Steps between C-alpha positions, in 0.01 A plus 500: 500500500364816668853603601630441147209693349551786747873516434433509123254786556761683710755447223254663258450797734873544554610423147776267618552165674575509872868492588411304813216280377518232775478749788230707330295190416531394864376844614211480250405155632518622861264790422255259334510288816420813701176528299610774262386444143734521202312813393559663840870414493543648153289806584705561814820468295371757250384733777841492669686535169294810417627667817773761446735305731483179292468640149872464418587214735463125480194385693505135604210283604674458833443873554142471376448217751608734779263776384191322371320489836527876538397545136191282549400698810540822298282358221234392749490852646403633159846610386523839672723749322846501656630820343355850505436473127518205262724710272733614776840336477728459800759773541854419398779503755629827351154659525473393865848638576416831331175524695679422829766763425229756419320423825825514700587835342152639576528375861843660545362831368206481741738421786719801413193725487389381845847561645536850350 
């Protein structure tokens, strides 16, 4: 019953029924056997889903199962901030390219000045 209850709670969080219910239920059950509570499993899911990487991607419980140990260690350390600022979003690929081009241009200018 704990697996069924947890899967129903996950369905409520997601807003849809799992497309791979048997595999996800198996992953949920495996995490329970590893002494993770239903609350921890769901909290880890929500934590991962809030990450910029996962926000627009499907996140399965099989993935959560692979990450929950690291998540628990992070929680036990007091949840240190992982970004410079909680409001700072990751740079887009285009922003990183533009920054790299700017740095390369500045470096080439410095190199020309040294060789002059």
